[in-house]
C-alpha positions as CSV (number, residue, x, y, z in Angstrom):
1,M,-0.4,0.1,-0.2
2,M,1.1,3.7,-0.6
3,T,0.2,6.9,0.2
4,V,-0.6,9.7,-2.4
5,H,-0.7,13.3,-1.4
6,P,-3.9,15.2,-3.2
7,N,-3.2,18.6,-5.3
8,L,-4.0,20.7,-3.6
9,L,-3.6,23.2,-6.4
10,D,-6.2,20.9,-8.7
11,P,-7.9,18.5,-6.3
12,Y,-9.7,17.4,-9.8
13,A,-6.5,17.0,-11.7
14,E,-5.6,13.5,-12.8
15,Q,-2.8,12.1,-10.1
16,T,0.3,9.7,-11.1
17,A,2.0,7.5,-8.8
18,V,4.8,4.5,-9.3
19,M,4.6,1.1,-6.9
20,T,8.5,0.1,-6.3
21,H,9.8,-2.8,-4.6
22,L,7.4,-5.4,-6.2
23,E,7.7,-8.7,-7.0
24,K,9.1,-9.8,-10.3
25,F,6.6,-11.9,-12.5
26,T,3.6,-11.2,-10.9
27,E,0.5,-10.6,-10.8
28,Y,-1.2,-7.3,-8.9
29,N,-4.5,-6.1,-8.9
30,V,-4.3,-1.9,-8.0
31,T,-7.0,-0.5,-6.3
32,V,-7.6,3.6,-5.3
33,L,-9.7,4.9,-2.6
34,C,-9.6,8.0,-0.5
35,F,-9.5,9.0,2.8
36,T,-9.6,11.3,5.2
37,D,-9.5,11.9,9.2
38,P,-12.4,9.6,10.0
39,G,-11.4,7.1,7.6
40,D,-11.1,5.4,4.0
41,G,-13.8,5.9,1.0
42,E,-15.0,3.3,-1.1
43,M,-12.9,1.2,-3.0
44,S,-12.5,1.8,-7.0
45,D,-12.5,-0.9,-9.6
46,F,-9.7,-3.4,-9.1
47,A,-7.0,-3.0,-12.3
48,Y,-4.9,-5.9,-13.4
49,V,-1.0,-6.0,-14.2
50,K,1.2,-7.9,-14.8
51,T,4.8,-7.5,-13.7
52,K,7.6,-8.2,-15.9
53,E,10.1,-11.4,-15.8
54,D,13.9,-11.2,-15.1
55,V,16.5,-13.8,-14.5
56,P,15.8,-15.8,-11.7
57,D,17.9,-16.4,-7.8
58,E,20.2,-18.8,-7.5
59,V,18.8,-22.3,-7.3
60,S,17.8,-23.1,-3.1
61,S,19.9,-25.8,-2.6
62,L,23.6,-27.9,-4.0
63,Q,23.8,-31.7,-2.8
64,F,26.0,-34.3,-3.6
65,D,25.5,-38.0,-3.0
66,E,27.0,-41.3,-4.7
67,I,30.0,-39.9,-4.2
68,S,33.0,-42.0,-5.8
69,D,36.5,-41.6,-6.8
70,R,35.7,-41.1,-10.6
71,A,31.5,-40.1,-10.2
72,V,29.3,-37.7,-7.9
73,K,25.9,-37.3,-7.9
74,I,25.1,-33.6,-8.0
75,I,21.3,-32.1,-6.7
76,W,19.6,-29.2,-6.3
77,Q,16.5,-27.5,-6.0
78,P,14.5,-24.9,-8.0
79,P,15.2,-21.1,-6.9
80,K,13.1,-19.7,-4.5
81,K,11.8,-16.8,-6.8
82,S,11.8,-17.6,-10.3
83,N,10.9,-14.4,-11.8
84,G,9.8,-16.1,-14.4
85,I,9.7,-19.4,-16.0
86,L,12.2,-21.4,-16.0
87,T,13.6,-22.7,-19.3
88,G,16.7,-25.1,-17.6
89,Y,19.8,-25.5,-16.1
90,Q,23.4,-25.4,-16.6
91,L,26.1,-27.1,-14.4
92,T,29.6,-26.2,-15.1
93,Y,32.4,-27.7,-13.1
94,M,36.2,-28.3,-13.5
95,I,39.2,-28.6,-11.1
96,K,39.8,-26.0,-8.5
97,D,41.2,-23.3,-9.7
98,D,42.0,-25.2,-13.4
99,P,39.8,-23.4,-15.9
100,D,41.2,-25.6,-18.9
101,T,39.1,-28.4,-17.4
102,L,35.8,-26.8,-17.4
103,R,33.2,-28.3,-18.4
104,I,29.5,-27.5,-19.6
105,K,26.0,-29.7,-19.3
106,N,23.0,-27.8,-20.1
107,L,19.5,-29.3,-18.5
108,S,16.0,-29.2,-19.4
109,A,14.3,-27.4,-16.0
110,E,12.0,-30.1,-15.4
111,V,15.8,-31.9,-14.4
112,L,16.8,-31.0,-10.5
113,S,19.7,-34.0,-10.7
114,T,22.3,-35.1,-13.1
115,K,25.3,-37.7,-12.3
116,V,29.2,-36.8,-13.6
117,N,31.3,-39.5,-14.5
118,D,34.8,-38.4,-15.9
119,L,36.0,-37.1,-12.6
120,Q,39.7,-37.7,-11.4
121,A,40.2,-39.1,-8.0
122,T,41.3,-37.6,-5.0
123,T,41.5,-34.6,-7.0
124,H,39.3,-31.0,-5.4
125,Y,36.5,-29.8,-7.6
126,R,34.8,-26.9,-8.2
127,F,30.5,-27.3,-9.0
128,E,28.6,-24.2,-10.6
129,V,24.7,-24.8,-11.2
130,T,23.1,-21.8,-13.2
131,A,19.1,-21.4,-13.6
132,F,18.0,-19.5,-16.7
133,T,15.1,-17.8,-17.7
134,A,14.1,-16.4,-21.1
135,V,16.0,-13.4,-20.2
136,G,19.0,-15.0,-19.1
137,P,21.1,-16.6,-16.5
138,G,20.5,-16.0,-12.6
139,P,23.9,-16.6,-9.9
140,A,25.4,-19.9,-9.8
141,K,25.5,-21.4,-6.8
142,V,29.1,-22.6,-5.7
143,A,29.9,-25.9,-4.0
144,I,33.7,-27.5,-3.7
145,I,34.5,-30.9,-3.1
146,Q,36.9,-33.6,-3.1
147,S,35.9,-37.0,-5.5
148,G,36.4,-40.0,-3.7
149,V,35.4,-38.5,0.4
150,E,32.3,-37.8,1.4
151,P,31.4,-34.6,2.9
152,V,30.2,-34.2,6.6
153,L,28.2,-31.2,8.6
154,P,30.8,-28.0,8.9
155,H,32.5,-27.0,12.4
156,P,31.7,-24.3,14.0
157,P,34.5,-21.6,13.9
158,S,35.9,-20.3,17.4
159,K,37.6,-17.6,18.7
160,L,35.4,-14.7,17.7
161,A,36.0,-12.0,18.4
162,L,34.9,-8.0,17.5
163,S,36.1,-4.4,16.1
164,N,35.4,-1.5,14.2
165,I,31.8,-1.0,15.8
166,E,29.6,1.6,14.1
167,A,26.1,2.2,14.1
168,F,25.1,-0.4,11.2
169,S,27.6,-2.6,11.0
170,V,31.0,-4.4,13.2
171,V,34.1,-6.6,11.7
172,L,33.9,-10.3,12.6
173,Q,36.8,-11.7,13.5
174,F,36.8,-16.0,13.8
175,T,38.9,-18.8,12.7
176,P,37.1,-21.4,10.5
177,G,36.8,-24.5,12.2
178,F,37.1,-28.1,9.6
179,D,35.0,-27.8,6.6
180,G,33.2,-30.8,6.3
181,N,35.7,-32.1,3.6
182,S,33.3,-29.1,1.3
183,S,33.9,-25.3,1.0
184,I,32.1,-23.6,2.8
185,S,29.1,-22.2,0.8
186,K,27.5,-19.3,2.9
187,W,28.4,-18.2,6.1
188,T,25.2,-16.9,8.6
189,V,25.4,-14.7,11.1
190,E,22.9,-15.2,14.2
191,A,22.5,-12.0,16.5
192,Q,20.7,-12.0,19.7
193,T,19.4,-8.6,21.8
194,A,18.2,-7.1,24.9
195,R,15.0,-6.9,23.8
196,N,14.9,-10.2,21.9
197,A,16.3,-13.4,23.6
198,T,15.9,-15.2,20.3
199,W,18.5,-15.7,18.0
200,F,17.5,-14.7,15.2
201,V,19.6,-14.7,11.1
202,V,21.5,-11.0,10.5
203,Y,24.0,-11.2,8.4
204,E,24.5,-14.0,5.7
205,I,27.8,-14.0,3.0
206,S,29.1,-16.4,1.0
207,D,33.3,-16.5,1.1
208,P,34.3,-20.3,1.3
209,D,38.0,-18.9,2.5
210,A,37.0,-15.7,5.0
211,T,38.5,-15.6,8.6
212,T,36.5,-11.8,9.0
213,I,32.8,-10.8,8.1
214,T,31.5,-7.3,8.0
215,V,28.5,-7.7,9.3
216,T,25.9,-5.2,7.9
217,G,21.9,-4.9,8.6
218,L,21.9,-3.9,12.6
219,V,20.3,-1.4,14.9
220,P,22.4,1.7,15.7
221,F,21.9,1.9,19.8
222,T,21.3,-1.6,20.5
223,I,23.0,-4.5,22.2
224,Y,23.8,-7.2,20.6
225,R,25.5,-10.6,21.0
226,L,26.3,-12.5,18.0
227,R,27.8,-16.2,16.7
228,L,28.6,-17.3,13.5
229,I,27.4,-20.9,11.7
230,A,29.1,-22.2,8.9
231,N,27.5,-24.3,5.9
232,N,28.6,-26.6,3.3
233,V,26.7,-28.4,0.8
234,V,26.0,-31.5,3.6
235,G,24.5,-28.8,5.9
236,A,25.1,-26.5,8.8
237,S,27.6,-26.8,11.7
238,S,26.1,-25.8,15.3
239,P,26.4,-22.4,15.7
240,S,29.5,-20.9,17.3
241,E,30.0,-19.9,20.9
242,P,28.7,-15.8,21.1
243,T,30.7,-12.8,21.4
244,K,30.5,-10.9,24.4
245,E,27.8,-7.9,24.8
246,F,28.3,-5.0,22.4
247,Q,26.4,-1.8,21.9
248,T,25.9,-0.2,18.4
249,I,26.9,3.2,18.6
250,Q,24.1,6.2,17.5
251,A,22.2,7.5,14.3
252,P,20.1,9.4,13.2
253,P,16.2,8.4,12.9
254,A,15.9,6.2,11.1
255,H,13.2,7.6,8.7
256,P,11.2,10.7,9.5
257,P,7.7,10.5,10.8
258,K,5.0,8.8,8.5
259,N,1.7,9.6,7.4
260,V,1.8,13.9,7.4
261,T,-1.0,15.1,6.9
262,V,-1.9,19.1,7.1
263,R,-4.7,20.8,7.9
264,A,-6.3,25.0,8.6
265,M,-7.1,25.7,11.6
266,S,-7.7,29.1,10.9
267,A,-5.7,32.2,8.8
268,T,-2.8,32.1,10.9
269,E,-2.4,28.4,11.9
270,L,-1.8,25.0,10.5
271,R,-2.1,22.0,12.3
272,V,0.3,19.1,11.2
273,R,-0.6,15.2,12.2
274,W,1.9,12.1,12.0
275,I,2.5,8.8,13.4
276,P,5.6,8.9,16.1
277,L,8.9,6.9,15.1
278,Q,8.9,3.4,17.5
279,Q,11.9,3.4,19.9
280,I,13.7,1.1,17.7
281,E,13.5,3.1,15.3
282,W,14.9,6.3,16.8
283,F,18.9,4.6,16.6
284,G,19.6,6.8,19.7
285,N,18.6,8.8,22.3
286,P,15.2,10.5,21.0
287,R,15.0,14.6,21.1
288,G,11.6,15.4,19.1
289,Y,10.4,17.2,15.7
290,N,11.5,19.4,13.6
291,I,8.7,21.1,11.3
292,T,10.5,23.1,7.9
293,Y,7.2,25.3,6.9
294,T,7.9,27.2,4.0
295,E,5.8,30.2,2.2
296,L,5.8,29.5,-1.5
297,R,5.2,33.1,-3.3
298,T,8.3,34.1,-1.2
299,G,10.7,31.1,-0.4
300,F,10.6,31.9,2.8
301,A,11.4,29.6,5.0
302,N,10.8,29.0,9.2
303,S,11.0,25.7,11.6
304,A,9.4,24.7,14.6
305,T,10.9,21.9,17.2
306,I,8.9,19.5,19.1
307,E,10.7,18.6,21.9
308,D,7.9,15.7,22.9
309,H,9.3,12.0,20.7
310,T,5.5,10.6,21.5
311,A,3.9,13.9,20.3
312,N,2.0,13.5,16.9
313,S,0.0,16.9,16.5
314,H,1.8,20.3,16.7
315,V,-0.8,23.7,15.7
316,I,2.2,26.1,13.5
317,I,0.6,29.7,14.2
318,G,1.6,33.2,13.1
319,L,1.3,32.8,9.6
320,E,0.6,34.4,6.4
321,E,-3.4,34.4,6.1
322,Y,-4.4,32.4,2.6
323,A,-0.9,31.5,1.5
324,L,0.1,28.1,0.7
325,Y,2.9,26.6,2.7
326,E,5.2,23.7,2.3
327,I,5.8,21.7,4.9
328,K,8.6,18.9,6.2
329,M,8.9,16.9,9.1
330,Q,12.0,15.4,10.2
331,A,13.1,12.7,13.1
332,C,15.7,13.7,16.0
333,N,17.7,12.4,18.4
334,D,21.3,12.9,20.1
335,V,23.7,12.6,16.7
336,G,21.5,14.3,14.4
337,C,18.1,14.7,12.3
338,S,16.5,11.9,9.4
339,P,16.6,12.7,5.9
340,T,13.2,14.5,5.5
341,G,10.0,12.9,5.1
342,P,7.9,14.2,1.7
343,K,6.0,17.6,1.4
344,A,2.6,18.5,2.5
345,L,0.8,21.1,0.7
346,E,-1.8,23.4,2.7
347,R,-3.1,27.0,2.3
348,T,-4.5,28.7,5.7
349,R,-7.9,30.0,5.4
350,E,-8.8,33.5,4.3
351,A,-9.0,37.1,6.1
352,V,-10.0,40.4,5.8
353,P,-6.7,42.0,4.2
354,S,-4.5,43.7,6.6
355,F,-3.7,46.6,4.5
356,G,-4.9,49.4,2.5
357,P,-4.4,49.7,-1.7
358,L,-1.1,51.7,-2.5
359,N,-0.5,54.9,-4.4
360,V,-4.1,56.8,-3.9
361,Q,-5.0,59.3,-5.7
362,A,-7.5,62.2,-5.8
363,N,-8.1,65.1,-8.6
364,A,-11.2,67.6,-8.1
365,T,-12.8,67.6,-11.6
366,S,-15.6,69.6,-10.9
367,S,-17.2,71.1,-8.1
368,T,-19.2,68.0,-7.7
369,T,-16.9,65.4,-9.3
370,I,-13.9,63.7,-7.8
371,V,-11.9,60.8,-9.7
372,V,-10.2,58.6,-8.0
373,K,-7.2,56.0,-8.4
374,W,-5.2,53.9,-6.4
375,G,-3.4,50.5,-6.8
376,D,-3.4,46.9,-5.5
377,V,-3.1,45.9,-2.1
378,P,0.3,44.6,-1.2
379,K,0.2,41.0,-2.2
380,E,1.0,39.4,1.6
381,H,-1.2,42.1,2.8
382,Q,-4.2,40.5,0.3
383,N,-5.2,37.7,2.7
384,G,-7.8,35.9,0.3
385,L,-9.1,36.3,-3.0
386,I,-10.0,40.0,-3.4
387,E,-13.5,40.7,-4.9
388,G,-13.8,44.9,-5.3
389,F,-12.9,47.6,-3.1
390,K,-14.5,50.8,-1.5
391,V,-14.0,54.5,-1.5
392,F,-15.2,56.5,1.5
393,Y,-15.4,59.7,1.5
394,A,-16.8,62.2,4.2
395,A,-17.0,66.3,3.9
396,E,-14.3,67.8,6.1
397,S,-17.4,69.4,8.2
398,K,-19.3,66.2,8.6
399,S,-18.2,63.1,10.2
400,F,-20.5,60.6,8.6
401,A,-18.5,59.2,5.7
402,Q,-20.3,57.8,2.8
403,Y,-18.6,55.1,0.0
404,K,-19.1,53.9,-3.1
405,Q,-18.0,49.9,-3.7
406,I,-16.3,48.9,-6.7
407,P,-17.2,44.8,-7.1
408,N,-14.5,44.3,-9.5
409,N,-11.2,43.3,-8.4
410,S,-9.4,44.7,-11.9
411,T,-11.1,48.1,-11.6
412,F,-8.8,50.8,-9.6
413,T,-10.9,54.2,-10.4
414,T,-14.0,55.8,-9.8
415,T,-15.5,59.1,-10.0
416,L,-17.5,60.4,-7.2
417,T,-20.6,62.5,-8.1
418,E,-23.4,64.8,-6.6
419,L,-20.9,66.0,-4.0
420,R,-20.9,69.2,-2.1
421,K,-19.0,71.7,-3.6
422,F,-16.2,73.8,-2.5
423,V,-15.6,71.2,0.2
424,T,-12.6,69.2,1.0
425,Y,-13.2,65.4,1.3
426,H,-11.1,63.2,3.2
427,I,-11.0,59.6,1.0
428,Q,-9.3,56.2,1.9
429,V,-9.6,52.9,0.0
430,L,-10.4,49.6,1.2
431,A,-10.0,45.7,-0.4
432,Y,-12.3,43.3,0.8
433,T,-12.5,39.6,0.5
434,R,-15.6,37.5,0.7
435,L,-15.4,37.4,5.2
436,G,-15.3,41.4,4.9
437,D,-13.7,44.3,5.1
438,G,-9.8,44.8,5.2
439,K,-7.9,48.1,6.9
440,P,-8.2,51.5,4.7
441,S,-5.6,52.8,3.2
442,I,-3.1,55.5,5.3
443,P,-3.2,58.2,5.3
444,A,-6.6,59.7,3.5
445,V,-6.3,62.3,0.7
446,S,-7.9,65.2,1.4
447,V,-8.8,67.4,-2.0
448,R,-11.6,69.8,-2.7
449,T,-13.9,70.7,-4.9
450,F,-14.1,73.3,-7.1
451,E,-15.8,76.7,-6.4
452,D,-19.2,77.7,-8.0
453,V,-22.1,79.9,-7.4
454,P,-23.6,79.9,-4.0
455,G,-27.2,78.7,-2.9
456,A,-29.6,79.9,-1.5
457,P,-29.7,82.2,1.8
458,S,-30.5,80.5,4.9
459,N,-33.0,80.9,8.1
460,V,-35.1,84.1,6.0
461,S,-37.2,86.2,8.4
462,F,-38.7,89.9,9.2
463,P,-38.4,90.6,12.7
464,D,-39.6,93.6,12.2
465,V,-43.0,94.7,10.8
466,S,-44.8,97.8,10.5
467,L,-47.7,99.2,7.7
468,T,-44.3,101.0,5.9
469,S,-41.8,98.9,6.9
470,A,-40.0,95.6,6.8
471,R,-36.4,94.8,8.5
472,I,-35.6,91.4,6.3
473,I,-32.3,89.0,7.9
474,W,-30.5,85.9,6.9
475,D,-27.9,83.7,7.2
476,V,-25.2,82.5,5.1
477,P,-26.0,79.5,2.6
478,E,-25.8,76.1,4.1
479,E,-23.7,75.6,0.9
480,P,-21.6,79.0,0.3
481,N,-19.5,76.4,-2.4
482,G,-16.9,79.1,-2.0
483,E,-16.2,81.9,-0.9
484,I,-19.4,84.2,-0.4
485,L,-18.6,88.2,-1.7
486,H,-22.2,90.0,-1.9
487,Y,-25.8,89.3,-1.4
488,K,-28.0,91.5,-3.5
489,V,-31.6,92.3,-2.3
490,T,-34.3,92.9,-4.6
491,Y,-38.6,93.5,-3.6
492,H,-41.5,94.5,-4.8
493,I,-45.4,94.5,-4.5
494,D,-46.5,90.8,-4.8
495,G,-47.9,89.8,-8.3
496,V,-46.5,93.3,-9.0
497,K,-43.3,93.1,-11.3
498,T,-42.8,97.0,-11.7
499,N,-41.4,98.8,-9.2
500,M,-38.3,96.6,-8.2
501,S,-35.9,97.7,-5.8
502,S,-32.7,96.3,-5.5
503,K,-29.6,96.7,-3.3
504,E,-26.3,95.3,-3.1
505,F,-24.5,94.9,0.5
506,P,-21.0,93.1,1.4
507,A,-20.6,89.8,3.5
508,T,-20.7,91.0,6.5
509,D,-24.1,92.7,6.6
510,R,-27.1,90.5,6.8
511,T,-29.8,92.7,7.3
512,F,-31.7,94.8,5.4
513,T,-35.0,97.5,6.9
514,A,-37.5,98.0,3.5
515,I,-39.1,101.3,4.3
516,H,-41.6,103.7,2.2
517,L,-43.7,100.5,2.1
518,E,-47.3,100.3,1.4
519,P,-49.6,99.6,4.2
520,E,-51.4,95.7,4.5
521,R,-50.0,95.0,1.0
522,Y,-48.3,91.2,0.0
523,Y,-44.3,92.4,-0.9
524,M,-41.8,89.3,-2.3
525,F,-38.1,89.4,-0.9
526,Y,-35.7,88.1,-3.3
527,I,-31.8,87.3,-1.4
528,T,-29.4,86.0,-3.3
529,A,-25.5,85.7,-3.0
530,Q,-23.0,86.2,-5.2
531,T,-19.4,84.2,-4.8
532,R,-16.0,84.7,-7.4
533,L,-18.1,82.7,-10.0
534,G,-21.6,84.5,-10.2
535,W,-24.4,85.2,-8.4
536,G,-26.3,81.8,-7.2
537,K,-29.5,80.5,-6.0
538,T,-32.4,82.8,-4.8
539,A,-33.6,82.8,-1.1
540,Q,-37.0,84.6,-1.9
541,A,-39.8,85.4,1.4
542,L,-43.3,87.1,1.7
543,V,-43.8,89.4,3.9
544,F,-47.7,91.4,4.8
545,T,-47.4,95.3,6.1
546,T,-49.5,95.4,9.4
547,N,-48.9,96.2,12.4
548,N,-51.3,93.1,13.8
549,R,-48.9,90.4,13.1
550,E,-49.1,87.2,15.5
551,T,-48.4,83.5,16.1
552,P,-50.3,81.4,13.1
553,Q,-53.6,79.1,14.5
554,P,-52.7,75.3,14.5
555,P,-53.2,72.6,11.4
556,S,-56.1,70.6,10.9
557,I,-55.9,67.2,13.1
558,P,-53.4,64.7,10.6
559,Q,-55.6,62.7,8.7
560,I,-54.1,59.6,7.8
561,S,-55.6,56.0,5.5
562,P,-54.7,52.6,5.7
563,S,-53.3,53.2,2.6
564,Q,-50.7,55.4,3.6
565,I,-49.4,52.6,6.5
566,Q,-46.3,51.1,5.3
567,S,-43.7,48.7,7.6
568,T,-41.8,51.8,8.4
569,Q,-43.2,55.0,7.4
570,I,-46.8,56.3,7.2
571,T,-47.8,59.3,5.6
572,F,-50.5,61.9,6.8
573,N,-52.4,65.3,5.7
574,W,-53.8,68.2,7.2
575,T,-54.9,71.5,6.3
576,P,-53.2,75.0,6.6
577,G,-54.3,77.3,9.9
578,R,-54.5,81.2,9.3
579,D,-50.8,82.4,9.3
580,G,-51.4,85.5,11.7
581,F,-51.0,88.0,8.7
582,A,-47.0,86.8,9.0
583,P,-46.5,84.0,6.2
584,L,-45.6,80.5,7.5
585,R,-41.6,79.7,7.4
586,Y,-41.6,76.2,8.4
587,Y,-43.9,72.8,9.9
588,T,-42.5,70.9,13.0
589,V,-43.9,67.2,13.5
590,Q,-43.4,65.5,16.2
591,K,-44.5,61.8,17.0
592,T,-45.1,59.4,20.0
593,E,-44.9,55.5,19.8
594,N,-46.2,53.0,21.7
595,G,-47.5,55.7,24.0
596,G,-44.5,57.4,25.0
597,P,-43.2,60.7,24.9
598,W,-43.5,63.2,22.1
599,Q,-40.3,63.4,20.0
600,T,-39.6,66.0,17.9
601,L,-38.3,65.2,14.0
602,P,-35.5,67.3,13.2
603,E,-36.4,67.8,9.7
604,R,-38.0,71.4,8.9
605,V,-41.2,71.3,7.2
606,D,-41.6,73.6,3.6
607,P,-44.7,75.7,4.7
608,S,-46.2,74.9,1.0
609,L,-46.4,71.8,1.7
610,T,-49.5,70.1,3.4
611,S,-48.8,66.6,3.6
612,Y,-45.5,64.3,5.1
613,T,-44.1,60.7,4.9
614,V,-42.2,60.1,8.3
615,S,-39.6,57.3,7.7
616,N,-37.5,55.4,9.7
617,L,-40.0,53.9,11.8
618,K,-40.1,50.7,14.0
619,P,-42.3,47.9,12.4
620,F,-45.5,46.3,13.9
621,T,-45.4,50.5,16.4
622,L,-48.3,51.9,17.1
623,Y,-47.5,55.6,16.2
624,R,-49.2,59.1,16.9
625,F,-48.5,62.3,15.1
626,R,-49.3,66.3,15.3
627,I,-48.1,69.4,14.1
628,Q,-46.9,72.9,14.4
629,A,-46.9,75.4,12.6
630,T,-44.2,78.5,13.2
631,N,-44.6,82.2,11.0
632,D,-41.8,85.2,12.3
633,I,-44.0,85.8,14.7
634,G,-43.6,82.0,16.7
635,P,-44.9,79.0,16.7
636,S,-48.2,78.0,16.8
637,R,-49.8,75.7,19.2
638,F,-49.9,71.8,18.1
639,S,-52.3,70.2,16.1
640,P,-54.9,68.0,17.8
641,E,-53.2,64.4,17.5
642,S,-53.8,61.8,15.5
643,I,-55.2,59.1,15.8
644,E,-53.4,55.9,16.7
645,V,-52.1,53.3,13.8
646,R,-49.9,50.4,13.4
647,T,-46.9,50.1,11.0
648,Y,-46.9,46.7,9.0
649,P,-45.3,43.6,10.5
650,A,-41.1,43.1,8.8
651,A,-38.3,40.9,8.5
652,P,-36.1,40.2,11.4
653,S,-34.3,43.2,12.5
654,K,-31.2,42.0,14.6
655,G,-29.6,38.5,13.2
656,V,-28.9,35.5,15.1
657,L,-26.1,35.7,17.5
658,K,-23.3,33.4,19.0
659,L,-23.6,30.5,16.6
660,K,-22.3,27.2,17.0
661,A,-21.7,24.0,14.6
662,V,-21.0,20.7,16.6
663,P,-20.4,17.3,14.6
664,I,-22.3,14.6,15.6
665,T,-21.8,12.2,12.5
666,T,-19.7,11.5,9.4
667,T,-22.6,12.9,7.8
668,S,-24.6,15.6,10.1
669,V,-23.5,18.5,12.4
670,E,-25.8,20.5,15.5
671,V,-26.3,23.6,15.5
672,F,-26.9,25.9,17.6
673,W,-28.1,29.6,18.8
674,E,-29.0,32.8,20.7
675,P,-32.4,33.0,19.8
676,V,-33.6,36.4,18.9
677,E,-35.6,38.8,21.8
678,E,-39.6,38.8,20.5
679,Q,-38.9,42.7,20.6
680,Y,-36.3,42.3,16.8
681,W,-39.1,40.2,15.2
682,S,-40.8,43.1,14.0
683,G,-44.1,41.6,14.7
684,D,-44.2,38.7,12.8
685,S,-43.8,36.5,16.2
686,K,-46.1,34.3,15.7
687,S,-44.9,32.4,12.0
688,G,-41.8,33.5,12.5
689,G,-38.6,31.1,12.4
690,Y,-34.8,30.7,11.6
691,R,-33.0,29.3,8.2
692,V,-30.0,27.2,8.3
693,I,-28.0,27.6,5.1
694,F,-24.7,25.5,4.5
695,Q,-22.5,24.4,2.6
696,P,-19.4,22.7,1.9
697,V,-16.5,25.1,3.3
698,S,-13.4,25.7,0.2
699,D,-10.1,27.2,-0.8
700,F,-11.9,28.4,-3.9
701,P,-14.9,30.6,-3.3
702,T,-18.4,29.3,-4.7
703,A,-21.8,31.2,-4.6
704,L,-23.7,29.9,-1.5
705,Q,-26.1,27.1,-2.8
706,S,-29.8,27.8,-3.0
707,T,-30.8,24.6,-2.1
708,P,-28.9,23.2,1.1
709,K,-31.2,24.9,3.8
710,E,-33.4,23.9,6.9
711,E,-36.2,25.8,7.9
712,I,-37.1,25.6,11.8
713,M,-40.5,27.4,13.0
714,G,-40.8,29.0,16.3
715,I,-39.1,32.4,17.4
716,N,-37.5,30.7,20.8
717,Q,-35.7,27.9,18.7
718,N,-31.8,27.8,19.4
719,G,-30.7,24.6,17.8
720,S,-31.2,22.1,14.9
721,Q,-29.9,18.9,13.4
């Protein structure tokens, strides 16, 4: 079995894997499955494959029988691994150390013995048996015997001694025993450890004349005893006396941790899990693990050390948001670290941008427009896929900021329109991801719109009026649109455009008394301001020349019809009362909510209107209204109160809080939340409920699906499974 990590850049791409260390000329059924932390998924259909043929191993045994001065019978067994279809065997023999006497005998695959009859008496012969497949010959099995002498079991070696003790090897010196009238075909080294009292084969070598063997394949930092066995064509000798105990030296751990998996915990955290090394795999005194994590975009690498060799997980913190990391692990002991393990890739989760766009510029193009340009957010601070930008702008004299949204991550300029004239605006730009708004650009860019003609002068009134004179006063225009240079007052009898009088004043004068007026006549006054670009809008006010001015009568009771009621606004009408010989300047509206105290609306209503819409009301709430008229003398009494009416229900005005999801099974979770209080249900408390919408989490942003949802009726519900 082998594990293949998915391609994080494209999980649906075709993947390949190379399977190694397979048996030669062997049939395999290959299947693939996916697995997650809870377990394995379903297997794919099996795919049949067969490895190719190769040369065979050596024959498994070589023995001699019916030995005489002139003849011998050679017996062997097929190789333990033929690695293909055996096509035959080859027997070669010659007088020891005399190649000129070489004889070759080819045999079929079914033949496992043959007799040689042309030997010389009391002579040492070298015999070799080789197996063949279609690919070629395998290694030869070699034995040396003396004609006419029956081989017997060899005697065990003696005087074993050790030298050059390393982590994986030791040199074993010995004195060979009697060879049993046949060459030693194999030396077998057996070992015993402090953890395993059973003797086991640790090393084998074919070297008939050896007196020194370098034993390899030992485990570092392990206590051993060794013993040696001689083998000839008859069999194995009894074991030698064991050596004294010795300990191999330490070495770096056998391998890095296996099955390393990485999962994103948050925008700045990754959890790494692995299978700890077993005690025998540490090859020394264990120290722990080393995790190297590299941000692939920048190549910046860092590492974390875990000093608990039994640990199987670690959380890496302080990472960059929405960054792809390569994680590698090593196991470390007193003398070093293992090779680096296979890399694992994982991306931290998305977050909001941690920096504003660069190079923000703003230029006024008219008295009401500003063109804003900006650059991209630095790559390391984007923290996700930028979905768009927001341009915030606020007038210097107002703290309330507006913004314009640009839902495109490739647009880097916009025009702000409908701005106030000759006003300084502070402008900042921010980027946003699907998780929300990032930090705005700093510092804010300041720019002033162009100058323009002014708006109309404000708060025009006549505090002093007689039969033949009227004093008018006014304030600076609410929209001066530049520096006010002059004011101009023009007046005439209302309805008569002849005999118009006009007079200009410096910007510091904001009052004028008109004299020689006709008694008990209506006069229309016009007031205009001037900037460098010209005269602006005109304010006009009507006045009646009399000595009997008084406060106005209150308006009629506000009239409300059912068709004028909505969930957040109500429209009502009224009939004006007498103006008290002083034209009305504005109306004041008050409201009471659910029988509470009267509240005055901040807006002054135009005196020419006889209907008004009150907005920003609460749904499913009782309201009453009353109106007050104001002229130059003062305010009237309030009108009679309107009937009490209730706004219509609406959607809840407050969202769900403390949302929590708890996994229950592999395919279900339980969702909890804090119920919304009844007063926030906007009157829909009887038929209200909750809707749970869910979708899989992905590194690739996707639109919220419309189908996966569940509705739970009842406003006091606080959970769903």
